[in-house]
KOLBA-411376 format. One record per atom (N, C-alpha, C, CB): residue number from 0; residue in three letters; atom name; x, y, z. Coordinates in Angstrom, 2 decimals. Glycine has a CB too. Layout:
N
> n res atom xx yy zz
> NUM ala CA X Y Z
...
//
This chain:
162
> n res atom xx yy zz
> 0 met N -7.67 15.30 12.57
> 0 met CA -6.24 15.27 12.69
> 0 met C -5.65 13.90 12.29
> 0 met CB -5.84 15.61 14.10
> 1 leu N -6.31 12.83 12.75
> 1 leu CA -5.79 11.49 12.44
> 1 leu C -5.77 11.20 10.93
> 1 leu CB -6.63 10.44 13.14
> 2 pro N -6.84 11.52 10.21
> 2 pro CA -6.77 11.30 8.75
> 2 pro C -5.63 12.12 8.10
> 2 pro CB -8.12 11.68 8.10
> 3 phe N -5.42 13.34 8.56
> 3 phe CA -4.34 14.17 8.00
> 3 phe C -3.00 13.51 8.25
> 3 phe CB -4.35 15.58 8.62
> 4 leu N -2.79 13.00 9.47
> 4 leu CA -1.53 12.31 9.79
> 4 leu C -1.33 11.11 8.89
> 4 leu CB -1.50 11.88 11.27
> 5 ala N -2.38 10.30 8.73
> 5 ala CA -2.29 9.07 7.93
> 5 ala C -2.00 9.41 6.45
> 5 ala CB -3.61 8.26 8.04
> 6 glu N -2.70 10.40 5.93
> 6 glu CA -2.56 10.76 4.53
> 6 glu C -1.19 11.39 4.21
> 6 glu CB -3.67 11.71 4.13
> 7 asn N -0.61 12.06 5.20
> 7 asn CA 0.63 12.81 4.98
> 7 asn C 1.81 12.28 5.78
> 7 asn CB 0.41 14.25 5.31
> 8 gln N 1.71 11.00 6.19
> 8 gln CA 2.74 10.46 7.09
> 8 gln C 4.16 10.56 6.55
> 8 gln CB 2.44 9.03 7.39
> 9 asn N 4.34 10.51 5.24
> 9 asn CA 5.68 10.58 4.66
> 9 asn C 6.24 12.00 4.68
> 9 asn CB 5.65 10.07 3.22
> 10 glu N 5.47 12.98 5.15
> 10 glu CA 5.93 14.37 5.25
> 10 glu C 6.19 14.78 6.69
> 10 glu CB 4.90 15.31 4.62
> 11 phe N 6.17 13.82 7.63
> 11 phe CA 6.29 14.13 9.05
> 11 phe C 7.54 13.54 9.70
> 11 phe CB 5.08 13.63 9.76
> 12 lys N 8.13 14.33 10.57
> 12 lys CA 9.07 13.85 11.58
> 12 lys C 8.29 13.89 12.89
> 12 lys CB 10.42 14.72 11.64
> 13 val N 8.55 12.95 13.77
> 13 val CA 7.96 12.97 15.09
> 13 val C 9.04 13.45 16.03
> 13 val CB 7.39 11.56 15.52
> 14 his N 8.73 14.48 16.82
> 14 his CA 9.70 14.97 17.80
> 14 his C 9.28 14.44 19.17
> 14 his CB 9.78 16.55 17.80
> 15 cys N 10.01 13.46 19.67
> 15 cys CA 9.78 12.91 21.01
> 15 cys C 10.66 13.71 21.98
> 15 cys CB 10.11 11.36 21.06
> 16 ala N 10.12 14.80 22.47
> 16 ala CA 10.88 15.71 23.30
> 16 ala C 11.05 15.16 24.72
> 16 ala CB 10.21 17.08 23.33
> 17 ile N 12.28 14.79 25.05
> 17 ile CA 12.55 14.17 26.36
> 17 ile C 13.82 14.71 26.96
> 17 ile CB 12.65 12.64 26.22
> 18 gly N 14.10 15.97 26.75
> 18 gly CA 15.28 16.56 27.38
> 18 gly C 16.51 16.41 26.54
> 18 gly CB 15.52 15.95 28.72
> 19 gly N 17.25 15.43 26.75
> 19 gly CA 18.48 15.24 26.02
> 19 gly C 19.54 14.67 26.91
> 19 gly CB 18.95 16.53 25.42
> 20 gln N 20.70 14.49 26.34
> 20 gln CA 21.79 13.85 27.06
> 20 gln C 22.15 14.65 28.30
> 20 gln CB 23.01 13.71 26.15
> 21 gly N 22.00 14.00 29.46
> 21 gly CA 22.36 14.62 30.73
> 21 gly C 21.37 15.69 31.21
> 21 gly CB 23.71 15.22 30.62
> 22 arg N 20.24 15.79 30.55
> 22 arg CA 19.24 16.79 30.93
> 22 arg C 18.07 16.16 31.64
> 22 arg CB 18.75 17.54 29.70
> 23 asp N 17.29 17.00 32.25
> 23 asp CA 16.05 16.59 32.91
> 23 asp C 15.03 16.16 31.86
> 23 asp CB 15.49 17.74 33.80
> 24 ala N 14.48 14.99 32.02
> 24 ala CA 13.48 14.47 31.05
> 24 ala C 12.23 15.35 31.01
> 24 ala CB 13.08 13.01 31.41
> 25 gln N 11.97 16.10 32.06
> 25 gln CA 10.77 16.94 32.10
> 25 gln C 11.00 18.34 31.51
> 25 gln CB 10.28 17.07 33.53
> 26 leu N 12.20 18.65 31.07
> 26 leu CA 12.52 19.97 30.55
> 26 leu C 11.59 20.40 29.42
> 26 leu CB 13.96 20.00 30.06
> 27 pro N 11.37 19.59 28.39
> 27 pro CA 10.47 20.02 27.32
> 27 pro C 9.04 20.31 27.81
> 27 pro CB 10.42 18.95 26.24
> 28 leu N 8.57 19.48 28.75
> 28 leu CA 7.24 19.71 29.30
> 28 leu C 7.18 21.02 30.07
> 28 leu CB 6.84 18.54 30.21
> 29 asn N 8.22 21.31 30.83
> 29 asn CA 8.26 22.59 31.54
> 29 asn C 8.33 23.75 30.57
> 29 asn CB 9.44 22.64 32.50
> 30 glu N 9.01 23.57 29.45
> 30 glu CA 9.04 24.63 28.40
> 30 glu C 7.64 24.81 27.84
> 30 glu CB 10.05 24.26 27.24
> 31 phe N 6.89 23.73 27.67
> 31 phe CA 5.51 23.85 27.20
> 31 phe C 4.66 24.61 28.21
> 31 phe CB 4.90 22.46 26.92
> 32 phe N 4.79 24.23 29.51
> 32 phe CA 4.01 24.90 30.54
> 32 phe C 4.29 26.40 30.58
> 32 phe CB 4.31 24.30 31.89
> 33 ser N 5.52 26.79 30.31
> 33 ser CA 5.87 28.21 30.37
> 33 ser C 5.66 28.92 29.05
> 33 ser CB 7.29 28.36 30.80
> 34 gly N 5.11 28.21 28.04
> 34 gly CA 4.83 28.85 26.76
> 34 gly C 6.03 29.02 25.87
> 34 gly CB 4.22 30.16 27.00
> 35 lys N 7.13 28.29 26.15
> 35 lys CA 8.39 28.47 25.41
> 35 lys C 8.79 27.22 24.63
> 35 lys CB 9.50 28.85 26.36
> 36 phe N 7.85 26.29 24.40
> 36 phe CA 8.23 25.03 23.74
> 36 phe C 8.72 25.27 22.32
> 36 phe CB 7.04 24.07 23.73
> 37 ser N 8.10 26.17 21.59
> 37 ser CA 8.52 26.42 20.22
> 37 ser C 9.98 26.87 20.16
> 37 ser CB 7.62 27.46 19.57
> 38 asp N 10.36 27.79 21.04
> 38 asp CA 11.77 28.24 21.10
> 38 asp C 12.68 27.06 21.46
> 38 asp CB 11.94 29.39 22.15
> 39 tyr N 12.27 26.25 22.40
> 39 tyr CA 13.06 25.07 22.78
> 39 tyr C 13.24 24.13 21.59
> 39 tyr CB 12.37 24.33 23.96
> 40 gln N 12.16 23.83 20.90
> 40 gln CA 12.18 22.90 19.79
> 40 gln C 13.00 23.44 18.60
> 40 gln CB 10.75 22.60 19.34
> 41 asn N 13.00 24.75 18.40
> 41 asn CA 13.65 25.34 17.25
> 41 asn C 15.17 25.25 17.31
> 41 asn CB 13.23 26.76 17.13
> 42 his N 15.76 24.94 18.45
> 42 his CA 17.22 24.82 18.57
> 42 his C 17.58 23.33 18.62
> 42 his CB 17.74 25.57 19.85
> 43 gln N 18.29 22.90 17.60
> 43 gln CA 18.62 21.48 17.44
> 43 gln C 20.12 21.28 17.23
> 43 gln CB 17.85 20.89 16.26
> 44 thr N 20.65 20.19 17.78
> 44 thr CA 22.06 19.87 17.60
> 44 thr C 22.38 19.34 16.21
> 44 thr CB 22.49 18.87 18.62
> 45 gln N 21.36 18.83 15.52
> 45 gln CA 21.52 18.31 14.16
> 45 gln C 20.36 18.80 13.30
> 45 gln CB 21.58 16.75 14.15
> 46 lys N 20.43 18.53 12.02
> 46 lys CA 19.33 18.91 11.13
> 46 lys C 18.26 17.82 11.20
> 46 lys CB 19.84 19.11 9.65
> 47 asn N 17.42 17.95 12.25
> 47 asn CA 16.45 16.90 12.57
> 47 asn C 15.10 17.05 11.87
> 47 asn CB 16.23 16.88 14.04
> 48 phe N 14.80 18.22 11.35
> 48 phe CA 13.46 18.45 10.82
> 48 phe C 13.50 18.67 9.30
> 48 phe CB 12.79 19.65 11.52
> 49 gly N 13.93 17.64 8.57
> 49 gly CA 14.07 17.72 7.14
> 49 gly C 12.82 17.42 6.37
> 49 gly CB 15.13 16.81 6.71
> 50 arg N 11.68 17.38 7.04
> 50 arg CA 10.40 17.13 6.38
> 50 arg C 9.48 18.32 6.58
> 50 arg CB 9.74 15.83 6.92
> 51 lys N 8.37 18.33 5.90
> 51 lys CA 7.46 19.48 5.93
> 51 lys C 6.84 19.74 7.30
> 51 lys CB 6.37 19.29 4.93
> 52 tyr N 6.50 18.64 8.02
> 52 tyr CA 5.80 18.79 9.30
> 52 tyr C 6.53 18.09 10.45
> 52 tyr CB 4.39 18.25 9.17
> 53 ile N 6.22 18.59 11.64
> 53 ile CA 6.74 17.98 12.87
> 53 ile C 5.56 17.69 13.79
> 53 ile CB 7.80 18.92 13.58
> 54 leu N 5.41 16.43 14.19
> 54 leu CA 4.43 16.03 15.19
> 54 leu C 5.16 16.09 16.51
> 54 leu CB 3.81 14.60 14.92
> 55 ser N 4.82 17.07 17.35
> 55 ser CA 5.58 17.31 18.58
> 55 ser C 4.90 16.69 19.79
> 55 ser CB 5.76 18.80 18.80
> 56 leu N 5.67 15.87 20.50
> 56 leu CA 5.19 15.18 21.71
> 56 leu C 6.17 15.44 22.83
> 56 leu CB 5.03 13.66 21.47
> 57 cys N 5.67 15.71 24.03
> 57 cys CA 6.53 15.88 25.20
> 57 cys C 6.35 14.69 26.13
> 57 cys CB 6.22 17.21 25.94
> 58 tyr N 7.48 14.24 26.68
> 58 tyr CA 7.50 13.12 27.60
> 58 tyr C 6.69 13.47 28.86
> 58 tyr CB 8.94 12.75 27.96
> 59 leu N 5.78 12.57 29.25
> 59 leu CA 5.04 12.69 30.50
> 59 leu C 5.51 11.65 31.50
> 59 leu CB 3.53 12.54 30.25
> 60 asn N 5.39 10.39 31.11
> 60 asn CA 5.78 9.23 31.91
> 60 asn C 6.21 8.14 30.95
> 60 asn CB 4.61 8.74 32.86
> 61 lys N 6.66 7.04 31.49
> 61 lys CA 7.05 5.93 30.63
> 61 lys C 5.90 5.59 29.69
> 61 lys CB 7.45 4.71 31.46
> 62 asp N 6.19 5.61 28.41
> 62 asp CA 5.24 5.26 27.34
> 62 asp C 4.04 6.21 27.24
> 62 asp CB 4.74 3.86 27.55
> 63 glu N 4.14 7.42 27.84
> 63 glu CA 3.07 8.39 27.76
> 63 glu C 3.65 9.74 27.32
> 63 glu CB 2.35 8.51 29.13
> 64 trp N 3.02 10.33 26.31
> 64 trp CA 3.50 11.57 25.71
> 64 trp C 2.35 12.54 25.58
> 64 trp CB 4.14 11.30 24.33
> 65 leu N 2.63 13.81 25.78
> 65 leu CA 1.63 14.86 25.62
> 65 leu C 1.78 15.49 24.23
> 65 leu CB 1.77 15.96 26.74
> 66 phe N 0.66 15.54 23.50
> 66 phe CA 0.66 16.20 22.18
> 66 phe C 0.74 17.70 22.39
> 66 phe CB -0.62 15.82 21.35
> 67 val N 1.77 18.32 21.79
> 67 val CA 1.95 19.78 21.96
> 67 val C 1.91 20.53 20.62
> 67 val CB 3.29 20.07 22.66
> 68 gly N 1.48 19.85 19.58
> 68 gly CA 1.25 20.57 18.33
> 68 gly C 1.82 19.92 17.10
> 68 gly CB 1.79 21.91 18.44
> 69 ile N 1.33 20.39 15.98
> 69 ile CA 1.88 20.03 14.66
> 69 ile C 2.46 21.32 14.10
> 69 ile CB 0.77 19.41 13.68
> 70 tyr N 3.74 21.26 13.82
> 70 tyr CA 4.48 22.43 13.33
> 70 tyr C 4.85 22.21 11.88
> 70 tyr CB 5.74 22.69 14.19
> 71 glu N 4.89 23.30 11.14
> 71 glu CA 5.43 23.26 9.79
> 71 glu C 6.89 23.69 9.89
> 71 glu CB 4.61 24.19 8.81
> 72 ser N 7.77 22.90 9.32
> 72 ser CA 9.19 23.21 9.32
> 72 ser C 9.48 24.10 8.10
> 72 ser CB 10.07 21.90 9.31
> 73 leu N 9.97 25.30 8.36
> 73 leu CA 10.28 26.24 7.30
> 73 leu C 11.78 26.27 7.01
> 73 leu CB 9.78 27.64 7.67
> 74 gly N 12.51 25.30 7.57
> 74 gly CA 13.93 25.18 7.29
> 74 gly C 14.82 25.78 8.36
> 74 gly CB 14.22 25.82 5.98
> 75 val N 16.12 25.60 8.14
> 75 val CA 17.11 26.14 9.07
> 75 val C 17.32 27.62 8.79
> 75 val CB 18.44 25.37 8.96
> 76 ala N 17.18 28.43 9.82
> 76 ala CA 17.36 29.87 9.68
> 76 ala C 18.80 30.30 9.93
> 76 ala CB 16.44 30.61 10.65
> 77 gly N 19.61 29.41 10.46
> 77 gly CA 21.01 29.72 10.76
> 77 gly C 21.50 28.87 11.90
> 77 gly CB 21.19 31.20 11.09
> 78 thr N 22.59 29.30 12.50
> 78 thr CA 23.12 28.60 13.66
> 78 thr C 23.28 29.59 14.81
> 78 thr CB 24.45 27.91 13.34
> 79 val N 23.27 29.05 16.03
> 79 val CA 23.50 29.85 17.21
> 79 val C 24.47 29.13 18.13
> 79 val CB 22.19 30.15 17.93
> 80 lys N 25.23 29.87 18.89
> 80 lys CA 26.18 29.28 19.83
> 80 lys C 25.53 29.22 21.20
> 80 lys CB 27.50 30.10 19.89
> 81 glu N 25.54 28.03 21.78
> 81 glu CA 24.97 27.84 23.13
> 81 glu C 26.00 27.10 23.94
> 81 glu CB 23.61 27.07 23.09
> 82 ala N 26.46 27.74 25.00
> 82 ala CA 27.53 27.16 25.85
> 82 ala C 28.71 26.76 24.97
> 82 ala CB 27.00 25.91 26.66
> 83 asp N 29.03 25.49 24.90
> 83 asp CA 30.18 25.04 24.13
> 83 asp C 29.82 24.34 22.83
> 83 asp CB 31.00 24.12 24.97
> 84 arg N 28.59 24.55 22.35
> 84 arg CA 28.18 23.88 21.13
> 84 arg C 27.42 24.82 20.21
> 84 arg CB 27.33 22.66 21.45
> 85 glu N 27.39 24.45 18.95
> 85 glu CA 26.66 25.21 17.95
> 85 glu C 25.38 24.49 17.63
> 85 glu CB 27.50 25.43 16.68
> 86 leu N 24.27 25.23 17.59
> 86 leu CA 22.96 24.64 17.33
> 86 leu C 22.37 25.20 16.05
> 86 leu CB 22.00 24.89 18.52
> 87 tyr N 21.59 24.34 15.38
> 87 tyr CA 20.84 24.80 14.21
> 87 tyr C 19.56 25.46 14.73
> 87 tyr CB 20.51 23.62 13.22
> 88 lys N 19.28 26.66 14.23
> 88 lys CA 18.07 27.34 14.62
> 88 lys C 17.05 27.19 13.49
> 88 lys CB 18.34 28.85 14.94
> 89 tyr N 15.99 26.44 13.79
> 89 tyr CA 14.95 26.19 12.83
> 89 tyr C 13.92 27.32 12.88
> 89 tyr CB 14.28 24.84 13.10
> 90 asn N 13.28 27.51 11.76
> 90 asn CA 12.15 28.41 11.67
> 90 asn C 10.94 27.50 11.50
> 90 asn CB 12.29 29.47 10.47
> 91 thr N 10.08 27.46 12.49
> 91 thr CA 8.88 26.62 12.45
> 91 thr C 7.64 27.46 12.72
> 91 thr CB 8.99 25.47 13.47
> 92 lys N 6.51 26.90 12.32
> 92 lys CA 5.23 27.60 12.53
> 92 lys C 4.22 26.60 13.05
> 92 lys CB 4.72 28.30 11.21
> 93 leu N 3.61 26.89 14.17
> 93 leu CA 2.54 26.05 14.72
> 93 leu C 1.35 26.12 13.79
> 93 leu CB 2.15 26.48 16.16
> 94 thr N 0.85 24.95 13.34
> 94 thr CA -0.31 24.93 12.45
> 94 thr C -1.59 24.85 13.28
> 94 thr CB -0.23 23.74 11.46
> 95 asp N -2.71 24.98 12.61
> 95 asp CA -4.03 24.85 13.25
> 95 asp C -4.48 23.40 13.33
> 95 asp CB -5.07 25.66 12.48
> 96 ile N -3.74 22.51 12.69
> 96 ile CA -4.13 21.09 12.63
> 96 ile C -4.05 20.50 14.04
> 96 ile CB -3.21 20.29 11.64
> 97 gly N -5.15 20.04 14.56
> 97 gly CA -5.20 19.43 15.89
> 97 gly C -5.02 20.42 17.03
> 97 gly CB -4.15 18.38 16.01
> 98 ala N -5.16 21.70 16.75
> 98 ala CA -4.93 22.74 17.78
> 98 ala C -5.80 22.56 19.02
> 98 ala CB -5.18 24.12 17.19
> 99 glu N -6.99 22.03 18.81
> 99 glu CA -7.91 21.84 19.96
> 99 glu C -7.43 20.74 20.91
> 99 glu CB -9.32 21.50 19.45
> 100 phe N -6.44 19.95 20.49
> 100 phe CA -5.92 18.85 21.33
> 100 phe C -4.59 19.17 22.01
> 100 phe CB -5.75 17.60 20.49
> 101 ile N -4.02 20.33 21.70
> 101 ile CA -2.72 20.69 22.26
> 101 ile C -2.81 20.77 23.78
> 101 ile CB -2.22 22.03 21.68
> 102 gly N -1.93 20.02 24.45
> 102 gly CA -1.91 20.02 25.90
> 102 gly C -2.99 19.19 26.55
> 102 gly CB -2.01 21.39 26.39
> 103 lys N -3.85 18.56 25.77
> 103 lys CA -4.97 17.76 26.28
> 103 lys C -4.86 16.30 25.91
> 103 lys CB -6.28 18.31 25.78
> 104 leu N -4.24 16.01 24.77
> 104 leu CA -4.18 14.65 24.24
> 104 leu C -2.96 13.92 24.76
> 104 leu CB -4.17 14.68 22.70
> 105 val N -3.19 12.84 25.45
> 105 val CA -2.11 11.97 25.95
> 105 val C -2.00 10.78 25.02
> 105 val CB -2.37 11.51 27.44
> 106 val N -0.82 10.61 24.45
> 106 val CA -0.55 9.59 23.45
> 106 val C 0.28 8.48 24.06
> 106 val CB 0.16 10.18 22.23
> 107 gly N -0.13 7.24 23.80
> 107 gly CA 0.67 6.09 24.21
> 107 gly C 1.66 5.75 23.12
> 107 gly CB -0.22 4.87 24.51
> 108 phe N 2.91 5.63 23.47
> 108 phe CA 3.95 5.30 22.50
> 108 phe C 5.11 4.64 23.25
> 108 phe CB 4.43 6.58 21.70
> 109 lys N 5.30 3.35 22.99
> 109 lys CA 6.41 2.63 23.61
> 109 lys C 7.64 2.90 22.80
> 109 lys CB 6.13 1.10 23.70
> 110 lys N 8.36 3.89 23.22
> 110 lys CA 9.59 4.29 22.51
> 110 lys C 10.76 3.53 23.13
> 110 lys CB 9.82 5.85 22.60
> 111 asp N 11.07 2.40 22.53
> 111 asp CA 12.15 1.56 23.08
> 111 asp C 13.40 1.65 22.22
> 111 asp CB 11.70 0.10 23.19
> 112 phe N 13.56 2.82 21.56
> 112 phe CA 14.76 3.08 20.79
> 112 phe C 15.26 4.46 21.16
> 112 phe CB 14.48 2.97 19.26
> 113 arg N 16.48 4.75 20.80
> 113 arg CA 17.09 6.00 21.23
> 113 arg C 16.71 7.18 20.37
> 113 arg CB 18.57 5.86 21.23
> 114 gln N 16.46 6.98 19.10
> 114 gln CA 16.18 8.06 18.18
> 114 gln C 15.00 8.90 18.66
> 114 gln CB 15.91 7.52 16.79
> 115 ser N 15.19 10.22 18.71
> 115 ser CA 14.13 11.13 19.15
> 115 ser C 13.34 11.75 18.03
> 115 ser CB 14.70 12.21 19.97
> 116 tyr N 13.73 11.47 16.77
> 116 tyr CA 13.09 12.10 15.63
> 116 tyr C 12.75 11.06 14.56
> 116 tyr CB 14.00 13.19 15.06
> 117 pro N 11.90 10.08 14.86
> 117 pro CA 11.59 9.08 13.84
> 117 pro C 10.69 9.66 12.75
> 117 pro CB 10.92 7.87 14.46
> 118 asn N 10.71 9.03 11.60
> 118 asn CA 9.77 9.37 10.55
> 118 asn C 8.39 8.81 10.97
> 118 asn CB 10.23 8.79 9.14
> 119 leu N 7.35 9.56 10.72
> 119 leu CA 6.02 9.17 11.20
> 119 leu C 5.59 7.80 10.64
> 119 leu CB 4.98 10.23 10.80
> 120 glu N 5.93 7.50 9.39
> 120 glu CA 5.45 6.24 8.83
> 120 glu C 6.04 5.01 9.54
> 120 glu CB 5.79 6.18 7.35
> 121 thr N 7.15 5.19 10.25
> 121 thr CA 7.75 4.06 10.97
> 121 thr C 7.08 3.81 12.32
> 121 thr CB 9.24 4.30 11.17
> 122 cys N 6.29 4.77 12.80
> 122 cys CA 5.71 4.58 14.14
> 122 cys C 4.24 4.93 14.26
> 122 cys CB 6.46 5.40 15.12
> 123 leu N 3.60 5.38 13.17
> 123 leu CA 2.19 5.78 13.26
> 123 leu C 1.31 4.68 13.82
> 123 leu CB 1.66 6.19 11.90
> 124 asn N 1.53 3.45 13.44
> 124 asn CA 0.70 2.35 13.92
> 124 asn C 0.95 2.00 15.39
> 124 asn CB 0.93 1.12 13.08
> 125 asn N 2.02 2.56 15.97
> 125 asn CA 2.35 2.30 17.37
> 125 asn C 1.88 3.43 18.29
> 125 asn CB 3.86 2.10 17.52
> 126 leu N 1.29 4.46 17.74
> 126 leu CA 0.76 5.58 18.53
> 126 leu C -0.69 5.27 18.87
> 126 leu CB 0.88 6.94 17.75
> 127 glu N -1.06 5.50 20.12
> 127 glu CA -2.45 5.25 20.51
> 127 glu C -2.95 6.39 21.40
> 127 glu CB -2.59 3.89 21.24
> 128 val N -4.21 6.71 21.27
> 128 val CA -4.84 7.72 22.13
> 128 val C -5.09 7.07 23.48
> 128 val CB -6.17 8.28 21.50
> 129 leu N -4.46 7.61 24.53
> 129 leu CA -4.70 7.09 25.87
> 129 leu C -5.76 7.88 26.62
> 129 leu CB -3.41 7.10 26.67
> 130 glu N -5.73 9.20 26.41
> 130 glu CA -6.64 10.04 27.17
> 130 glu C -6.77 11.40 26.48
> 130 glu CB -6.15 10.21 28.62
> 131 leu N -7.97 11.94 26.54
> 131 leu CA -8.21 13.30 26.09
> 131 leu C -8.77 14.05 27.27
> 131 leu CB -9.18 13.35 24.84
> 132 lys N -7.99 14.97 27.79
> 132 lys CA -8.38 15.74 28.97
> 132 lys C -9.28 16.87 28.59
> 132 lys CB -7.16 16.28 29.70
> 133 arg N -10.13 17.30 29.54
> 133 arg CA -11.04 18.42 29.27
> 133 arg C -10.30 19.74 29.18
> 133 arg CB -12.10 18.51 30.34
> 134 glu N -9.27 19.88 30.01
> 134 glu CA -8.50 21.13 30.08
> 134 glu C -7.05 20.84 29.72
> 134 glu CB -8.61 21.77 31.52
> 135 val N -6.34 21.87 29.32
> 135 val CA -4.92 21.76 29.04
> 135 val C -4.19 21.39 30.34
> 135 val CB -4.35 23.10 28.44
> 136 ile N -3.31 20.41 30.27
> 136 ile CA -2.52 19.99 31.45
> 136 ile C -1.68 21.19 31.92
> 136 ile CB -1.59 18.74 31.11
> 137 lys N -1.62 21.37 33.22
> 137 lys CA -0.82 22.43 33.82
> 137 lys C 0.16 21.83 34.79
> 137 lys CB -1.70 23.47 34.52
> 138 ala N 1.21 22.56 35.06
> 138 ala CA 2.18 22.13 36.08
> 138 ala C 1.42 22.07 37.40
> 138 ala CB 3.42 23.11 36.16
> 139 glu N 1.64 21.00 38.14
> 139 glu CA 0.95 20.83 39.40
> 139 glu C 1.89 21.06 40.57
> 139 glu CB 0.33 19.43 39.49
> 140 phe N 1.39 21.75 41.59
> 140 phe CA 2.18 21.96 42.79
> 140 phe C 2.09 20.68 43.63
> 140 phe CB 1.68 23.22 43.61
> 141 pro N 3.23 20.05 43.97
> 141 pro CA 3.22 18.76 44.64
> 141 pro C 2.95 18.82 46.14
> 141 pro CB 4.53 18.09 44.43
> 142 gly N 2.78 20.02 46.70
> 142 gly CA 2.59 20.18 48.13
> 142 gly C 3.90 20.63 48.76
> 142 gly CB 2.09 18.86 48.77
> 143 tyr N 3.79 21.40 49.82
> 143 tyr CA 4.98 21.96 50.46
> 143 tyr C 5.99 20.91 50.93
> 143 tyr CB 4.56 22.80 51.62
> 144 asp N 5.49 19.78 51.43
> 144 asp CA 6.37 18.75 51.94
> 144 asp C 7.10 17.98 50.85
> 144 asp CB 5.60 17.79 52.78
> 145 asn N 6.64 18.08 49.62
> 145 asn CA 7.22 17.33 48.52
> 145 asn C 7.92 18.19 47.47
> 145 asn CB 6.15 16.52 47.86
> 146 val N 8.21 19.41 47.82
> 146 val CA 8.85 20.30 46.85
> 146 val C 10.31 19.87 46.68
> 146 val CB 8.75 21.79 47.29
> 147 asn N 10.62 19.50 45.48
> 147 asn CA 12.01 19.18 45.10
> 147 asn C 12.10 19.46 43.62
> 147 asn CB 12.40 17.67 45.44
> 148 val N 12.18 20.74 43.28
> 148 val CA 12.14 21.14 41.89
> 148 val C 13.38 21.98 41.54
> 148 val CB 10.85 21.92 41.59
> 149 thr N 13.70 21.95 40.28
> 149 thr CA 14.77 22.81 39.79
> 149 thr C 14.24 24.24 39.67
> 149 thr CB 15.32 22.30 38.42
> 150 trp N 15.15 25.18 39.48
> 150 trp CA 14.72 26.56 39.28
> 150 trp C 13.82 26.66 38.06
> 150 trp CB 15.95 27.50 39.12
> 151 arg N 14.16 25.97 36.97
> 151 arg CA 13.35 26.01 35.75
> 151 arg C 11.94 25.50 36.02
> 151 arg CB 14.02 25.18 34.64
> 152 glu N 11.81 24.40 36.77
> 152 glu CA 10.50 23.87 37.09
> 152 glu C 9.71 24.84 37.96
> 152 glu CB 10.63 22.52 37.79
> 153 leu N 10.38 25.43 38.94
> 153 leu CA 9.72 26.41 39.80
> 153 leu C 9.26 27.61 38.99
> 153 leu CB 10.66 26.85 40.93
> 154 glu N 10.09 28.03 38.09
> 154 glu CA 9.74 29.17 37.22
> 154 glu C 8.48 28.85 36.40
> 154 glu CB 10.94 29.53 36.26
> 155 ser N 8.40 27.63 35.88
> 155 ser CA 7.21 27.28 35.06
> 155 ser C 5.96 27.21 35.94
> 155 ser CB 7.43 25.92 34.31
> 156 leu N 6.11 26.79 37.21
> 156 leu CA 4.96 26.78 38.10
> 156 leu C 4.44 28.19 38.35
> 156 leu CB 5.32 26.10 39.42
> 157 ile N 5.38 29.10 38.54
> 157 ile CA 5.01 30.50 38.80
> 157 ile C 4.39 31.13 37.58
> 157 ile CB 6.23 31.30 39.22
> 158 glu N 4.92 30.85 36.38
> 158 glu CA 4.44 31.49 35.17
> 158 glu C 3.19 30.83 34.58
> 158 glu CB 5.54 31.50 34.14
> 159 thr N 2.77 29.68 35.11
> 159 thr CA 1.58 29.01 34.60
> 159 thr C 0.35 29.82 34.95
> 159 thr CB 1.47 27.58 35.16
> 160 pro N -0.45 30.21 33.96
> 160 pro CA -1.69 30.95 34.25
> 160 pro C -2.66 30.10 35.05
> 160 pro CB -2.36 31.42 32.94
> 161 ala N -3.37 30.74 35.94
> 161 ala CA -4.34 30.01 36.79
> 161 ala C -5.53 29.56 36.02
> 161 ala CB -4.80 30.88 37.94
//
């Protein structure tokens, strides 16, 4: 996977999925847990995926991101209305590249800028492998005394396969 990224870096956008303005930073991760990340990613407020590939990362903690796949961007399929805004609906396809690392690879990336869709060549040297887990990360139950979750988070906990 790493040689492919290096060789094709000029064909990649990096999607640093961290919710959005006024949203829960864990929203993209919860979408991943519930198997709906692709649908989440495909709806964009701007034309963010103007390159062939998307390196998709979900926010875990400060400077830590979970690798959730390499997608091929097949372009904008149209627009959809959501609440009070219009979104671009992308058509993307999850590739097999790095598939064995999806949900297992934790990437270190000090994202100290606002842009959520940098070009890969501007940040490839700042990405580092922090951890490779044996199993795909799952939503964890924090214990009955510490439950303070949104409905969406609760839903992803219930829908997470055992």
